[in-house]
C-alpha positions as CSV (number, residue, x, y, z in Angstrom):
1,X,0.9,25.3,25.2
2,X,3.0,23.8,22.2
3,X,5.3,21.1,22.0
4,X,9.2,21.8,21.7
5,X,10.4,20.4,18.2
6,X,14.0,20.3,18.4
7,X,16.1,21.4,14.8
8,X,15.7,19.4,12.5
9,X,19.3,18.4,11.9
10,X,19.4,17.7,15.4
11,X,16.4,15.3,15.4
12,X,17.2,13.7,12.1
13,X,20.6,13.0,13.0
14,X,19.3,11.2,16.5
15,X,17.0,9.1,14.5
16,X,19.1,8.3,11.6
17,X,22.0,7.3,14.3
18,X,18.9,5.1,15.7
19,X,18.2,2.8,13.1
20,X,21.7,2.9,11.3
21,X,22.1,-1.0,12.0
22,X,18.9,-1.7,10.8
23,X,19.3,-1.2,7.1
24,X,21.1,-4.3,6.0
25,X,18.8,-6.6,3.6
26,X,19.3,-10.0,4.0
27,X,18.5,-11.4,1.1
28,X,17.3,-14.7,2.5
29,X,14.6,-13.0,4.6
30,X,12.7,-11.9,1.6
31,X,13.5,-14.6,-0.8
32,X,11.8,-17.0,2.1
33,X,8.4,-15.1,2.6
34,X,8.4,-14.4,-1.4
35,X,8.8,-18.0,-2.4
36,X,6.8,-19.2,0.6
37,X,3.6,-17.2,-0.3
38,X,4.1,-17.7,-3.9
39,X,4.3,-21.7,-3.5
40,X,0.9,-21.4,-1.5
41,X,-1.0,-19.5,-3.9
42,X,0.5,-21.9,-6.9
43,X,-0.6,-24.5,-4.7
44,X,-3.9,-23.5,-4.3
45,X,-4.4,-22.5,-7.4
46,X,-3.4,-26.2,-8.8
47,X,-5.8,-27.4,-6.0
48,X,-8.7,-25.2,-7.3
49,X,-8.1,-26.0,-10.9
50,X,-8.4,-29.7,-10.1
51,X,-11.4,-29.5,-8.7
52,X,-13.1,-26.8,-11.3
53,X,-16.1,-29.2,-12.5
54,X,-17.2,-28.6,-8.7
55,X,-18.4,-25.3,-8.7
56,X,-18.6,-24.6,-5.2
57,X,-15.3,-25.6,-4.2
58,X,-13.8,-23.8,-7.3
59,X,-15.1,-20.5,-5.8
60,X,-14.4,-21.4,-2.5
61,X,-10.3,-22.5,-2.7
62,X,-10.5,-19.4,-5.5
63,X,-11.1,-17.3,-2.9
64,X,-8.5,-18.4,-0.7
65,X,-6.2,-18.1,-3.2
66,X,-7.2,-14.4,-3.6
67,X,-6.2,-13.7,0.2
68,X,-2.5,-15.3,-0.3
69,X,-2.1,-13.6,-3.5
70,X,-2.8,-10.2,-2.1
71,X,0.0,-11.0,0.1
72,X,2.2,-12.5,-2.5
73,X,1.5,-9.2,-4.3
74,X,2.7,-7.3,-1.5
75,X,6.0,-8.7,-1.7
76,X,5.9,-6.1,-4.8
77,X,5.7,-3.0,-2.1
78,X,9.6,-3.9,-1.1
79,X,11.1,-4.4,-4.6
80,X,10.0,-1.0,-5.2
81,X,12.4,0.1,-2.1
82,X,14.8,-3.2,-3.3
83,X,14.3,-4.0,0.5
84,X,13.1,-7.8,-0.5
85,X,16.2,-9.2,-1.4
86,X,18.9,-6.7,-2.5
87,X,19.2,-8.4,-5.9
88,X,18.5,-5.6,-8.4
89,X,17.8,-8.3,-11.1
90,X,15.3,-10.3,-9.0
91,X,13.5,-7.4,-7.6
92,X,13.2,-6.0,-11.1
93,X,11.8,-9.6,-12.9
94,X,9.8,-11.3,-10.1
95,X,7.4,-7.9,-9.1
96,X,6.1,-8.0,-12.6
97,X,5.4,-11.5,-13.2
98,X,3.5,-11.6,-10.2
99,X,1.4,-8.4,-10.9
100,X,1.1,-8.6,-14.2
101,X,-1.3,-11.7,-14.5
102,X,-3.7,-9.2,-12.7
103,X,-3.5,-6.3,-14.9
104,X,-1.0,-4.4,-12.4
105,X,1.1,-2.2,-13.9
106,X,4.0,-2.9,-11.8
107,X,6.4,-0.3,-12.9
108,X,4.2,2.3,-13.3
109,X,3.0,2.0,-9.6
110,X,6.9,1.6,-8.8
111,X,7.6,5.3,-10.0
112,X,4.3,6.5,-8.7
113,X,5.0,5.1,-5.1
114,X,8.3,7.1,-5.0
115,X,6.6,10.3,-5.9
116,X,3.9,9.0,-2.7
117,X,7.0,8.8,-0.5
118,X,8.0,12.6,-1.4
119,X,4.8,14.2,-1.2
120,X,2.9,12.1,1.8
121,X,1.5,15.0,3.8
122,X,3.5,17.7,2.0
123,X,1.7,17.9,-2.0
124,X,-1.4,17.3,-2.4
125,X,-0.9,15.5,-6.1
126,X,0.2,13.1,-3.7
127,X,-0.6,9.9,-6.1
128,X,-1.6,7.6,-2.7
129,X,-3.7,9.9,-0.8
130,X,-6.9,8.7,-0.2
131,X,-8.6,11.6,1.9
132,X,-10.4,14.2,0.3
133,X,-9.7,17.8,0.9
134,X,-12.8,20.1,2.3
135,X,-12.4,22.2,-0.8
136,X,-12.4,19.3,-3.0
137,X,-15.6,18.2,-0.8
138,X,-17.2,21.3,-1.1
139,X,-17.0,21.5,-4.7
140,X,-17.9,18.2,-5.7
141,X,-21.1,17.3,-7.1
142,X,-23.9,15.5,-4.9
143,X,-23.1,12.3,-6.4
144,X,-19.0,12.5,-5.4
145,X,-19.9,14.2,-1.8
146,X,-22.0,11.0,-1.4
147,X,-19.1,9.1,-2.5
148,X,-16.8,11.1,-0.3
149,X,-19.2,9.7,3.0
150,X,-19.2,5.9,1.8
151,X,-15.6,5.9,0.2
152,X,-14.5,3.1,2.5
153,X,-17.5,0.8,1.3
154,X,-17.1,1.8,-1.9
155,X,-13.8,1.4,-2.6
156,X,-13.0,-1.8,-0.8
157,X,-16.2,-3.8,-1.6
158,X,-17.2,-2.1,-5.1
159,X,-14.1,-0.7,-6.6
160,X,-11.4,-3.1,-5.7
161,X,-8.5,-4.0,-7.6
162,X,-10.2,-2.3,-10.7
163,X,-10.5,0.7,-8.9
164,X,-6.5,0.7,-7.9
165,X,-5.2,-0.2,-11.3
166,X,-7.8,2.3,-12.7
167,X,-6.1,5.1,-10.1
168,X,-2.8,4.3,-10.9
169,X,-3.3,4.6,-14.9
170,X,-5.1,7.8,-13.9
171,X,-2.3,9.5,-12.0
172,X,0.4,8.4,-14.2
173,X,-1.3,10.2,-17.2
174,X,-2.0,13.3,-14.6
175,X,1.9,13.2,-13.5
176,X,3.7,12.3,-16.6
177,X,4.8,15.9,-17.3
178,X,6.4,15.6,-13.7
179,X,7.8,12.2,-13.9
180,X,8.7,11.7,-17.8
181,X,9.4,8.3,-17.3
182,X,6.0,7.0,-16.4
183,X,5.5,7.2,-20.3
184,X,8.0,4.7,-21.2
185,X,7.2,2.8,-18.1
186,X,3.1,2.9,-18.6
187,X,3.7,1.5,-22.6
188,X,6.2,-1.0,-21.0
189,X,3.5,-2.6,-18.4
190,X,0.9,-2.3,-21.1
191,X,2.8,-4.3,-23.4
192,X,3.8,-6.6,-20.9
193,X,0.3,-7.5,-19.5
194,X,-0.9,-7.6,-23.0
195,X,1.8,-10.2,-24.2
196,X,1.0,-12.6,-20.8
197,X,-2.5,-12.3,-20.7
198,X,-2.6,-12.9,-24.7
199,X,-0.8,-16.1,-23.8
200,X,-2.8,-17.3,-20.8
201,X,-5.9,-16.4,-23.1
202,X,-4.7,-18.5,-25.9
203,X,-3.7,-21.6,-23.4
204,X,-7.2,-21.4,-22.0
205,X,-9.1,-21.2,-25.2
206,X,-7.4,-24.6,-26.3
207,X,-8.7,-26.3,-23.6
208,X,-12.2,-24.6,-23.6
209,X,-12.0,-23.0,-20.4
210,X,-11.8,-19.6,-20.9
211,X,-15.1,-19.0,-19.0
212,X,-13.5,-20.6,-16.0
213,X,-10.4,-18.4,-16.5
214,X,-12.4,-15.4,-16.0
215,X,-14.1,-16.3,-13.3
216,X,-11.1,-17.1,-11.5
217,X,-9.5,-14.0,-12.5
218,X,-12.7,-12.1,-11.2
219,X,-12.5,-13.9,-7.5
220,X,-8.8,-13.3,-7.4
221,X,-9.2,-9.7,-8.2
222,X,-12.4,-9.0,-5.7
223,X,-10.7,-11.0,-2.7
224,X,-7.2,-9.4,-3.3
225,X,-8.5,-6.0,-4.1
226,X,-10.8,-6.3,-0.8
227,X,-7.3,-6.8,1.2
228,X,-5.2,-4.1,-0.4
229,X,-7.8,-1.6,-0.5
230,X,-8.6,-1.7,3.0
231,X,-4.7,-1.7,3.7
232,X,-4.4,1.3,1.5
233,X,-7.3,3.8,3.4
234,X,-5.8,2.1,6.9
235,X,-2.2,3.7,6.6
236,X,-3.0,6.9,5.8
237,X,-6.4,7.8,6.1
238,X,-7.3,10.4,8.9
239,X,-3.3,11.2,8.7
240,X,-2.7,13.5,6.0
241,X,-0.8,16.8,6.8
242,X,2.5,18.0,7.1
243,X,4.2,18.4,10.9
244,X,7.6,19.9,10.5
245,X,10.1,18.8,8.5
246,X,10.1,15.7,6.0
247,X,11.0,12.9,8.8
248,X,8.5,14.2,11.3
249,X,6.1,14.6,8.6
250,X,6.4,10.7,7.6
251,X,6.6,9.9,11.5
252,X,3.2,11.3,11.9
253,X,1.7,11.5,8.6
254,X,1.2,7.3,8.9
255,X,-0.6,5.1,10.8
256,X,1.0,2.2,12.5
257,X,-1.1,-0.7,13.5
258,X,-1.2,-3.5,16.3
259,X,-1.3,-7.1,15.0
260,X,0.0,-10.2,15.3
261,X,3.6,-11.1,14.1
262,X,2.4,-13.7,11.5
263,X,-0.1,-11.1,10.1
264,X,3.1,-8.3,10.1
265,X,5.1,-10.9,8.4
266,X,2.4,-11.6,5.7
267,X,1.8,-7.7,5.2
268,X,5.6,-7.1,4.9
269,X,6.0,-5.0,7.9
270,X,3.3,-2.5,6.3
271,X,1.5,-2.6,9.7
272,X,4.8,-0.2,10.7
273,X,3.9,1.9,8.1
274,X,4.9,5.6,9.5
275,X,8.1,3.7,10.4
276,X,8.5,2.6,6.6
277,X,7.7,6.2,5.4
278,X,10.7,7.3,7.4
279,X,13.0,5.1,6.3
280,X,12.1,3.0,3.4
281,X,15.2,1.3,3.4
282,X,14.7,-0.8,6.4
283,X,14.0,-4.1,5.4
284,X,10.2,-5.5,6.7
285,X,11.5,-7.9,9.1
286,X,13.5,-4.8,10.9
287,X,10.8,-2.6,11.3
288,X,9.7,-3.4,14.8
289,X,12.9,-3.3,16.1
290,X,12.9,0.5,14.3
291,X,9.5,1.3,16.1
292,X,10.8,0.7,19.6
293,X,13.9,2.9,18.7
294,X,12.3,5.8,17.4
295,X,9.7,5.9,19.7
296,X,12.3,6.4,22.9
297,X,14.0,9.4,20.3
298,X,10.6,10.9,20.5
299,X,9.8,10.5,23.8
300,X,13.2,12.1,25.2
301,X,12.7,15.3,23.0
302,X,9.1,15.6,24.5
303,X,7.4,14.7,21.5
304,X,4.0,12.9,20.7
305,X,4.5,9.5,19.9
306,X,3.7,7.6,16.7
307,X,-0.2,6.5,16.3
308,X,-0.6,2.9,16.8
309,X,-4.1,2.1,15.5
310,X,-5.7,-1.4,17.4
311,X,-5.8,-4.1,14.4
312,X,-6.5,-4.0,11.0
313,X,-10.4,-5.0,11.1
314,X,-11.1,-2.5,14.5
315,X,-9.0,0.3,12.6
316,X,-11.2,-0.3,9.3
317,X,-14.5,-0.4,11.6
318,X,-13.6,2.3,13.7
319,X,-12.7,4.5,10.6
320,X,-14.9,3.9,8.2
321,X,-17.7,4.9,10.4
322,X,-15.9,8.2,10.8
323,X,-15.6,9.8,7.6
324,X,-13.7,13.3,7.1
325,X,-12.1,15.3,4.9
326,X,-8.4,17.3,5.5
327,X,-9.3,20.6,6.7
328,X,-6.6,23.6,7.1
329,X,-3.6,23.7,9.5
330,X,-4.7,23.8,13.1
331,X,-2.8,26.7,14.5
332,X,-3.7,25.0,18.6
333,X,-2.2,21.6,17.3
334,X,1.3,21.3,18.2
335,X,2.2,19.0,15.6
336,X,1.2,21.3,13.0
337,X,-1.4,18.7,11.7
338,X,-4.3,19.7,9.3
339,X,-7.7,19.2,11.3
340,X,-10.1,16.8,10.2
341,X,-13.6,17.9,9.3
342,X,-16.4,15.4,9.4
343,X,-18.6,15.1,6.5
């Protein structure tokens, strides 16, 4: 027997009312997070370079720096939605200064991320879709099929941050006719990255430390890339599919995760990813409250509750061992989700 889904406008109104007072951005909260994590990254960077004569210490401290750099980079997700501080000038400049040193085309990513929010679970052109459809899998060559079956390990530990950069640039090129602004933003990002990297290269060349600089960057890329890739997969893998209207689709096509409050703070509230997708203008610190209110609305209407996985490590191990593709709509699923096929 199916589950009754109330009229979209009625449910949307009730959901909007439930979270209406949570949209106010307090710049002090986001600024404190950005400055605190940034200070840790810069302090660890200085410590790593002060130990550059001890290669093991240099590598170890740099790896820890990469972990915090990943969390610093995640602040840029809030700036895309103007929810970190609410200051337009800050959320334009700050993320580029933190992302361009890692060759990350922030402005291009920001435009694609907005498409992702509109297309998640709805349009297969979604630039952040991590799961293949069954049709794509069946048409793929043997090598790509192998990749789909081992995607988690390849993406997280193999492709890492470089893979995400290439994916962003590739999707920007593919979607340049859909969103014409992508053309100019690509050039801006590339110019900014080249100027910044040129300056850094000149600085380290003058100090005869180019080789150590490259090692530093590579360790950061491997460490931060592992975290960002894992997060990218966890948020949507096995969830992609349309459910009724737009907001219900977002609530059901994303995964929330149980975790410690301090981890949620470092992740910028992305452990409540379904809530964020349905209401991207809610600041990260208020997403836990929004989660409880939305669950209550769904429960009142007899709708399935949002998925909440058992933490980052547990869900990563669980999902990586169960590779699947996106199938067709299952008529027996009351939410209208696409069913999953094991590969």
